[in-house]
C-alpha angles and dihedrals in degrees: 000000000000122000091251089051092052092049091048091049091050091049092050090047091050092049091050092052092047091052088060102032106022097118093043089050093052094051091043089050092051091044093056091041091056092043096053094038087059092047097045091051087060102036100076089051091051094048093051091049091047094063096036090102093039133275089275089070093057095085089058091052090047090050092050089050091053095051091048087053090053090052094047099042096073089051089051090049092053092050092049091048096050107034135056118236095255088066101029106051100048092050092052090057093044088054091055091047089057089049090055092051089053092051089048089057092052093044094047093050096039093233115174093325092175090066097031090055091058092045090049091053091053094042094052091049090054091043092053095051096046102042094045092043090051091048095054093042087054092049094049089048097053102036124065118238095252093049093044091060089059100038108033095076091050092045089050088055087066087062090047091055086050086051088056095045094046100057090037089059089048092049096046104036110030093090092044105045103015133239094281092059090054087065090059092050089051091050089052090053090052091051089056089050088058089054090052091052091053091049092051092050091050092046094050091050090055096044100048109089101182107082091204090058089051091051091049093046095050097043121104111260096239131194132098123304091247092055091099092054093051091044091057095051092046095054126065088198093057090042088055091051089049091054090046090055092045091054089048088054092048096051094039091051091051090051094044094051091046089051091050093048094051095046093042091054096044102038126046104175117087094216091053091050090051090052093049092049089047092050092050089050089050094052091046093052094048092052091043089054090056090050093049099045101039105022115023100060098046092039095051095042093047103037105017135232094310092068092054093048100052097050093077095049089049092050089047092050092051092043095052090047090054093046090052088060100035114018096184130139091245094054090044095052090051091047094045092047095051093039096052093039091056089045094055096033101045116358099053097050090042093049091048089051088061088071092059085081093057134080122269092253091051090051092061105027108029089040091051090051091049094046093048114026097028098037100037092034086053089051090056096046093043093045092056089041090056090045090052092050093046106034105023101035094029096226117167126235087257094055093046090050089055089055088055093059099075090039089058090048091055088048090055093054093048093048092052092050093048090050090054091049090051090053091053094047095049098045112120 
């Protein structure tokens, strides 16, 4: 088939999907936009607070985050087991909105900010994992596998636009309205996300014709809270996804600590650090938007999930190789921008597509276990590992980057194999 024929086929396929799922796509797009706008308003503040006591304190914050995750995950499991999604998801977001209002009170009145800053860092890390995990579980649950390959990259671009709007608000308005007011804007964004969830639930009720499907969709998921853990260890496929996520955590932790070290050494003012972190987030989101709109959809529909998964490991491999030769702030900002852009633009929607080949219970429970215990547990282990390489062994950023090169190569191979497995599982 000619190139024009392929493009025409992709356009016709996209039009066909939009005729069926156009309204659901719009509300999903707005949902993710609101969610990531809220998060990216808060993220630069968190990153600046995280290095306030020095990069060497980051492993402790990562450890605290992990143990909070362990405490929260059983509660999440109980909620998933007992309540249908139309009741469960909105209340999770409302809970986080109340948390933000409480933080606003402490920020506005400058109450024990030394401790509150550390709590806020941990809280936002937990917030990010849970709200994004819930979002993608919801998306996988309501879109069919074939449609998800076409739409997930575009839906993710809504989050990328939110990732542009969030740090832009921080950059433009922090000096005008103050940090505490940014928390209120973020809470407002989350409230709109709740509205989007309710619209999607209502829309899906109206669109589903088969009453048995409606009954299945609206039923509580059921099962014990440890069902996700056992599901992971019983499935080679889910074990592979777990290793994929762990390697993401390892390479991302290396990059995050290197970023913190460079900015901590070069910039002393907290406000300036917030602006730099915000600018990096802004660049990342702009490039991620390009990936999602112009690359993700055609790439996933033409070459499958495996193509979207291996781009990030390849970028990471090249980036670490360059840092091992020239560990400068300029090289790092370019590497971090392209790395995170390909993560949000290609890797995340591709990784979430892997769960379209799993059962509904695995989507919510095994995925939650992977996103919390595996990912955040990996953050803790990898944070202390980086600290050992840097502080104990005295390795430079260049030497640590070189260690990341073969790790990224292993990550590439694993991603390709998982993509192939996904193709086999979703063949009709």
